[in-house]
Structure formats: structure tokens, C-alpha cells
C-alpha positions in Angstrom: 25.7 -9.3 -17.9 28.8 -7.3 -17.4 32.0 -8.2 -19.1 33.5 -9.3 -15.8 30.6 -11.7 -15.2 30.5 -12.9 -18.8 34.1 -14.0 -18.8 33.9 -16.5 -15.9 30.6 -17.9 -17.3 32.1 -18.4 -20.7 35.2 -19.9 -19.1 33.1 -22.4 -17.1 31.2 -23.4 -20.2 34.4 -23.9 -22.2 36.0 -25.8 -19.4 33.0 -28.0 -18.8 32.6 -28.7 -22.5 36.2 -29.7 -22.7 35.9 -32.1 -19.7 32.8 -33.9 -21.0 33.9 -33.8 -24.6 37.2 -35.5 -23.7 35.5 -38.0 -21.4 32.8 -38.8 -23.9 35.4 -39.1 -26.7 37.4 -41.4 -24.5 34.3 -43.5 -23.7 33.3 -43.7 -27.4 36.8 -44.7 -28.4 36.8 -47.4 -25.8 33.3 -48.4 -26.9 34.3 -48.4 -30.6 37.1 -50.8 -29.6 34.9 -52.9 -27.3 31.9 -53.5 -29.5 34.0 -55.0 -32.4 36.1 -57.1 -30.1 33.1 -58.5 -28.2 31.0 -58.9 -31.3 33.7 -61.0 -33.0 34.1 -63.1 -29.8 30.4 -63.8 -29.2 28.8 -63.4 -32.7 25.8 -61.5 -34.1 23.2 -63.4 -32.3 24.5 -62.8 -28.8 25.2 -59.2 -29.7 21.5 -59.1 -30.8 20.5 -60.3 -27.3 22.7 -57.6 -25.8 21.1 -54.8 -27.9 17.6 -56.2 -27.2 18.2 -56.1 -23.4 19.5 -52.6 -23.6 16.6 -51.4 -25.7 14.1 -52.8 -23.1 15.8 -51.3 -20.1 16.2 -47.9 -21.8 12.4 -47.8 -22.3 11.8 -48.6 -18.6 14.4 -46.5 -17.0 12.4 -43.3 -17.8 9.8 -44.5 -15.3 12.3 -44.6 -12.6 13.6 -41.1 -13.1 10.2 -39.5 -14.0 11.9 -36.5 -15.6 13.2 -35.5 -12.1 16.9 -35.2 -13.1 16.7 -32.6 -15.9 14.3 -30.6 -13.7 16.7 -31.0 -10.8 19.6 -29.8 -12.9 17.8 -26.7 -13.9 16.7 -25.8 -10.4 20.2 -26.5 -9.0 21.7 -24.2 -11.6 19.4 -21.5 -10.3 19.8 -22.3 -6.6 22.5 -24.6 -5.2 20.8 -24.5 -1.8 17.5 -25.7 -3.2 19.4 -28.4 -5.2 20.9 -29.8 -2.0 17.4 -30.1 -0.5 16.0 -31.6 -3.6 18.6 -34.4 -4.1 17.6 -36.4 -1.0 13.9 -36.2 -1.9 14.6 -37.4 -5.4 16.5 -40.4 -4.1 13.6 -41.3 -1.9 11.3 -41.2 -4.9 13.7 -43.3 -7.0 14.0 -46.1 -4.3 10.2 -46.6 -4.6 9.9 -46.2 -8.4 12.9 -48.5 -9.0 11.1 -51.4 -7.2 7.8 -50.8 -9.0 9.3 -50.3 -12.5 11.6 -53.3 -12.2 8.7 -55.5 -11.2 6.7 -54.2 -14.2 9.6 -54.9 -16.5 10.0 -58.4 -15.3 6.3 -59.0 -16.0 6.6 -57.7 -19.5 9.7 -59.8 -20.2 7.9 -63.0 -19.0 4.9 -62.2 -21.1 6.8 -61.6 -24.4 9.0 -64.6 -23.7 6.0 -66.9 -23.0 4.3 -65.8 -26.2 7.5 -66.4 -28.2 7.9 -62.7 -29.3 11.5 -62.7 -28.2 14.1 -65.5 -28.0 16.6 -63.4 -25.9 17.1 -65.3 -22.6 15.3 -63.6 -19.7 18.6 -63.5 -17.7 19.9 -60.9 -20.1 17.0 -58.6 -19.0 17.3 -59.4 -15.3 21.0 -58.4 -15.1 20.3 -55.4 -17.3 17.7 -54.2 -14.8 20.3 -54.0 -12.0 22.4 -51.8 -14.2 19.4 -49.7 -15.0 18.7 -48.9 -11.3 22.3 -48.1 -10.6 22.6 -45.9 -13.6 19.4 -44.0 -12.8 20.7 -43.2 -9.3 24.1 -42.2 -10.6 22.5 -39.9 -13.2 20.8 -37.9 -10.5 23.9 -37.6 -8.4 25.9 -36.3 -11.4 22.9 -34.0 -12.0 23.8 -32.0 -8.9 27.4 -31.5 -10.2 26.0 -30.5 -13.6 23.8 -27.9 -11.9 26.8 -26.3 -10.1 28.8 -26.7 -13.3 31.4 -29.1 -11.9 31.5 -31.7 -14.7 35.0 -33.1 -14.0 33.6 -35.8 -11.7 31.1 -37.1 -14.3 33.9 -37.0 -16.9 36.1 -39.3 -14.9 33.2 -41.6 -14.0 32.1 -41.9 -17.6 35.5 -43.3 -18.6 35.8 -45.4 -15.5 32.4 -47.0 -16.3 33.5 -48.1 -19.8 37.0 -49.3 -18.6 35.4 -51.6 -16.0 33.0 -53.0 -18.6 35.7 -53.8 -21.1 38.1 -55.4 -18.6 35.4 -57.7 -17.1 33.7 -58.7 -20.3 36.7 -59.3 -22.5 38.7 -61.1 -19.8 35.9 -63.5 -18.9 34.9 -64.2 -22.5 38.6 -64.8 -23.5 38.8 -67.3 -20.6 35.8 -69.2 -21.9 33.1 -67.7 -19.7 29.4 -67.6 -20.6 28.1 -65.0 -23.0 25.9 -63.5 -20.3 29.0 -61.8 -18.9 28.6 -59.0 -21.5 25.5 -57.9 -19.5 27.0 -58.7 -16.0 29.9 -56.5 -17.0 27.4 -53.6 -17.4 26.5 -54.1 -13.8 30.1 -54.0 -12.7 30.7 -50.8 -14.6 27.5 -49.2 -13.3 28.5 -50.2 -9.7 31.9 -48.6 -10.1 30.4 -45.4 -11.5 27.8 -45.2 -8.8 30.4 -45.6 -6.0 32.6 -43.0 -7.6 29.7 -40.4 -7.8 28.6 -41.2 -4.3 32.2 -40.7 -3.0 32.3 -37.1 -4.4 28.9 -36.3 -3.1 30.0 -37.5 0.4 33.0 -35.1 0.0 30.5 -32.3 -0.6 28.9 -33.1 2.8 25.8 -34.9 1.6 23.8 -37.3 3.7 22.7 -40.4 1.8 19.7 -41.0 3.9 16.6 -40.5 1.7 14.3 -37.8 2.9 10.6 -38.0 2.0 9.3 -34.4 1.8 6.0 -34.3 0.0 6.1 -30.5 -0.6 9.5 -30.8 -2.2 8.5 -33.9 -4.2 5.3 -32.3 -5.4 7.1 -29.2 -6.5 9.6 -31.3 -8.4 7.0 -33.5 -10.0 5.1 -30.5 -11.3 8.3 -29.2 -12.9 9.4 -32.6 -14.1 6.4 -34.0 -16.0 7.2 -32.3 -19.3 10.7 -33.6 -19.0 9.4 -37.1 -18.2 7.2 -37.1 -21.3 10.0 -35.8 -23.5 12.4 -38.4 -22.1 9.9 -41.2 -22.6 9.4 -40.0 -26.2 13.1 -39.9 -26.8 13.6 -43.4 -25.3 10.8 -44.8 -27.5 12.3 -43.1 -30.5 15.8 -44.3 -29.8 15.0 -47.9 -28.8 11.8 -48.9 -30.6 13.8 -49.9 -33.6 15.6 -52.7 -31.8 12.5 -53.7 -29.9 10.4 -54.0 -33.1 13.2 -55.8 -35.0 13.2 -58.3 -32.1 9.5 -58.8 -32.2 9.2 -59.0 -36.0 12.6 -60.5 -37.1 15.4 -62.2 -35.2 18.3 -61.6 -32.9 20.9 -61.7 -35.7 19.1 -58.8 -37.5 19.1 -56.8 -34.3 22.8 -57.4 -34.0 23.5 -56.2 -37.5 21.4 -53.0 -37.3 22.5 -52.4 -33.7 26.1 -52.5 -34.8 25.5 -49.9 -37.5 23.6 -47.6 -35.2 26.3 -47.9 -32.5 28.8 -46.4 -34.9 26.5 -43.4 -35.4 25.9 -43.1 -31.7 29.6 -42.9 -31.1 29.6 -39.5 -32.7 26.8 -38.3 -30.5 29.4 -37.6 -27.9 30.0 -34.1 -29.3 26.5 -32.7 -29.1 25.9 -34.6 -25.8 29.0 -33.1 -24.1 28.2 -29.6 -25.5 24.7 -29.4 -24.2 25.6 -30.9 -20.9 27.9 -28.0 -20.4 25.7 -25.2 -21.8 22.3 -26.4 -20.4 23.0 -25.1 -16.8 24.5 -21.9 -18.2 21.4 -21.3 -20.4 19.1 -22.0 -17.5 20.9 -19.5 -15.3 20.9 -16.9 -18.1 17.3 -17.2 -18.9 15.3 -14.0 -18.1 18.5 -12.2 -17.1 21.0 -12.2 -20.0 19.2 -12.8 -23.2 22.0 -11.6 -25.5 24.5 -14.0 -23.8 22.0 -16.8 -24.1 21.5 -16.2 -27.8 25.2 -16.1 -28.3 25.8 -19.4 -26.6 23.0 -21.0 -28.6 24.1 -19.8 -32.0 27.8 -20.6 -31.4 26.8 -24.1 -30.4 24.9 -24.6 -33.7 27.8 -23.4 -35.8 30.2 -25.6 -33.9 28.1 -28.7 -34.4 27.6 -28.1 -38.1 31.4 -27.7 -38.6 31.8 -31.1 -37.0 28.7 -33.0 -38.3 29.1 -32.4 -42.1 32.6 -33.8 -42.4 31.7 -36.8 -40.2 28.6 -37.5 -42.3 30.6 -37.4 -45.6 33.4 -39.6 -44.2 31.0 -42.3 -42.8 28.9 -42.4 -46.0 32.0 -42.9 -48.2 33.9 -45.3 -46.0 31.1 -47.4 -44.5 32.4 -50.6 -46.2 36.0 -50.5 -45.0 34.9 -49.4 -41.5 32.7 -52.4 -41.1 35.2 -54.8 -42.8 38.1 -53.7 -40.6 36.1 -53.4 -37.4 33.7 -56.4 -37.7 35.0 -58.6 -40.5 33.1 -60.1 -43.5 30.3 -61.7 -41.4 29.1 -58.2 -40.6 29.1 -56.7 -44.2 25.3 -56.6 -44.2 25.6 -53.7 -41.7 27.3 -51.5 -44.3 24.1 -50.3 -46.0 22.3 -49.1 -42.8 25.5 -47.4 -41.6 25.8 -45.5 -44.8 22.1 -44.3 -44.7 22.2 -43.5 -41.0 25.2 -41.3 -41.5 23.1 -39.0 -43.8 21.0 -38.0 -40.8 23.9 -36.9 -38.6 23.5 -33.1 -39.1 19.9 -33.3 -38.0 20.7 -35.4 -35.1 23.4 -33.0 -33.9 21.1 -29.9 -34.3 18.4 -31.5 -32.3 20.5 -31.3 -29.1 20.9 -27.5 -28.7 17.4 -26.8 -30.0 15.8 -29.1 -27.5 17.9 -28.0 -24.6 17.2 -24.3 -25.4 13.5 -25.0 -25.1 14.0 -26.8 -21.8 16.2 -24.2 -20.3 13.7 -21.4 -21.2 10.7 -23.2 -19.7 9.4 -24.3 -23.1 9.8 -28.0 -22.3 6.1 -28.6 -23.2 6.8 -27.4 -26.8 9.8 -29.6 -27.0 7.8 -32.6 -25.7 5.1 -32.1 -28.4 7.8 -31.9 -31.1 9.4 -35.2 -29.9 6.0 -36.9 -29.6 5.2 -36.2 -33.2 8.6 -37.8 -34.1 7.8 -40.9 -32.0 4.4 -41.4 -33.6 5.8 -41.1 -37.1 8.7 -43.4 -36.2 6.6 -46.3 -34.8 3.9 -46.2 -37.5 6.6 -46.3 -40.2 8.4 -49.1 -38.5 5.3 -51.2 -38.0 4.4 -51.0 -41.6 7.9 -51.4 -43.1 9.9 -53.7 -40.9 8.1 -56.9 -41.8 8.8 -56.3 -45.5 12.1 -54.5 -45.6 13.7 -55.6 -42.3 16.5 -53.3 -41.0 16.8 -51.5 -44.4 13.5 -49.7 -43.7 14.6 -48.7 -40.2 17.8 -47.0 -41.5 15.8 -45.0 -44.1 13.2 -44.1 -41.5 15.8 -42.9 -39.1 17.2 -40.6 -41.8 13.8 -39.1 -42.7 12.3 -38.7 -39.2 13.9 -35.8 -37.5 10.9 -33.5 -37.1 11.9 -31.9 -33.7 14.5 -29.7 -35.4 12.2 -29.0 -38.4 9.2 -28.3 -36.2 11.2 -26.0 -33.9 12.4 -24.0 -36.9 9.0 -24.3 -38.7 8.0 -20.7 -38.0 10.9 -19.1 -39.7 14.6 -18.5 -39.4 16.9 -19.1 -36.4 16.1 -15.8 -34.8 12.4 -16.8 -34.5 13.0 -19.8 -32.2 15.4 -17.8 -30.1 13.0 -15.0 -29.8 10.1 -17.2 -28.9 12.1 -19.0 -26.3 13.1 -15.7 -24.7 
């Protein structure tokens, strides 16, 4: 890549990273304010219902997307014309998959409720399913903008989504409304974000009429299946804790652990925004500009470590006052898991650029295998330990089970994984 070409590419990455970083930081700040406020207003049990419903829908939403969005982003980054054709085909697939998956989810919810495996009211799951469908559609629409490296729209939509949720939920709860509003507010936020993304696609001249083209869909599904398996594995890894706590313990325990994990997830904004910006650039550079690709990757690793280590130390040392100030004395049982979860932050951060490098360089199968190993270890450890140690075991297990980054670097130093990817 010539110096004249490298400068605009680097400028776009920096600009897009700034857009999403600011948006995700704004979203996390709002979320960090929202969760303590709503938790104090509704209590640990209702918050447990909220986290349980989210955990269930996050497991099922993968089957709506089928890995099509990350594959779509990669293809759009390489050919915008092809991306425009693919978008309408993906929307056609999602209309069908959304109906099938939602029906399947309702069946599972009725089964676990009938058997007494969860005491979360079914209406929490039903409203969450509506938000799940809207978010899946919105994710694909923003996928086009990610592919052409126009992340300013997603940045605004991300903050808009959180603002709507906060306004609806806090206002209604303060006025004495039912606790289910914390899930209905999700639907309101998802609707606003969906309409905002659709508006900007309309400005790009898109037709919203789904187009079923089997050759296009077949090509996308062939590209997408490793992404689908990886996304499913990540979803299981991220949400199985709350699901198993729901099945083996109670809603209050889910609320306590979910509160601690939400604090950790708030800091995931930084690697999330970074990889959202660099993934299209890495995909475009693959097989063309190896040196530039290596430079982007290594710089991202350095940046994330500069941020992750101070955050880890701060959270580990100040977990008690953070919980006390944000959630009051009734939530002090969340201090221990927060402190332990903080110790895993550097590994959590490094997983992002490593996984996305493998995806961008057509090594998504290797990434999927790494994540699958993590999932198996995660579930086995949780099944054996949750009954005895409750959420304390989940926090320790989270800290110790970050094999994707370890497996990716298992063959040697940093240069080895870059070389193997290239």
C-alpha cells in the first residue's frame, strides 16, 4: 500500500474508532447510571428476572442471524456493490428465521416454566423476544455501514437506543408502573434504533422489499456458517452463567451476579469499538497489504493493554465502594464476584483483536474451534460448581476460562499468529 493510500485508510480507522468509542462510552455511562437506578427501584429479584430474560434471548438471537451479519460485513468491505445485493437477501432470510426461532423460544420458555426450572414470569421473555427480532434486523442494517466504514450512524443509534430505554423505564417505574416496564423499555429503545438505521439506509437509496435469491443466500450461508458457530459459542459462553444460575439457584442470585458482570461489561466498550472499526480495514487489507494489517493488529493489542491493566487494578481495589455507592448495602454480596471478574479483563480485551484477525483473514474456523473449547470448559465447570458454590464459582470460572487468546498464541509469540493468519 502506498503512503498516499495508507493515510486515508488509517484516517478512516481512527475516525471510526473515535465514533464508536465515544458512542459506546456514552452508552456504557448511561447504562452504568441506569442499572443502579432501576435496580434500587425494583430490587434484586426483578433485576434477576431482567438478566434471565436477556440471557435467554441472547442465546436464541444467534439462530436468527445465522452468522450472516459478520460475513456480510466482510463481503461489503471488499465490494460495496455486492453488499447492496446481499442486504435484501439477508433480510428475507431473517424474516423467516425470526418467526421460527421466536416460536422455538416460546416453547422452551413454556417447558422450563412448567417444570419449575425458572420462576421468571413468561411475559418477560415474550417482550424480550420482540426486542430480539428488532435488534437482529438493526444489526444487519448497521453491518452495511460497517462494511463501507461509515460508523457514525451506528454511533448515534447506539446512544439513542439507551436514552429511550432509560426515559421509558425510569419514568414509568417512578410513576408506579409495573416492573415489566424494564423489558418493554427495551422494545421501545430497539424500535427507535431500528427506525433510525432504516432511515439512513433509505437515504442510501435502498429498497426495503426483501428479495429471495437462492444463489446469493447459498453463497452467504456457506461463508457464514463458521461465524454462526462462533457466535453461538460466544453467546453460550456469555449467557450460560445467568441461565444456569436461574436453573440451579434463584432470581436474587442472578441479580447479584448479573450486577457485578454488568460493571465488567461496561468496559468492554473499548475493545468492541476498536474491532468494529478495524475489522473492515483488516478484511480489505488481507492478501494485499500484509505489513499494514500486521501494524493495525499489533497497535490494537498495545492500546488495549494500556487501557485494560489500569482498569483491572482500579476495579479490584475499589470494588467495595463502587458497589456501595452505586447499589447500596443490599448489593454488597456482589463485591466479591466483581473483584474476581476484574482480574480477567486483560484476557477479555485481547480476545477481541485476535478473534477478529482470524475472521478477517478467512481463519474463522480456527477461531470457532478455540471458542468451542472455551464453551465446553465453561459449561462443565459451571454444572459441577454452581450447586455448591453459587455465583462465587462462576466468577472464578470466568477468570480462568479464557482459552481463545491462549490457544491462539499457543504456537509461539505474537508474530506466529500474524504469520499464520497471513
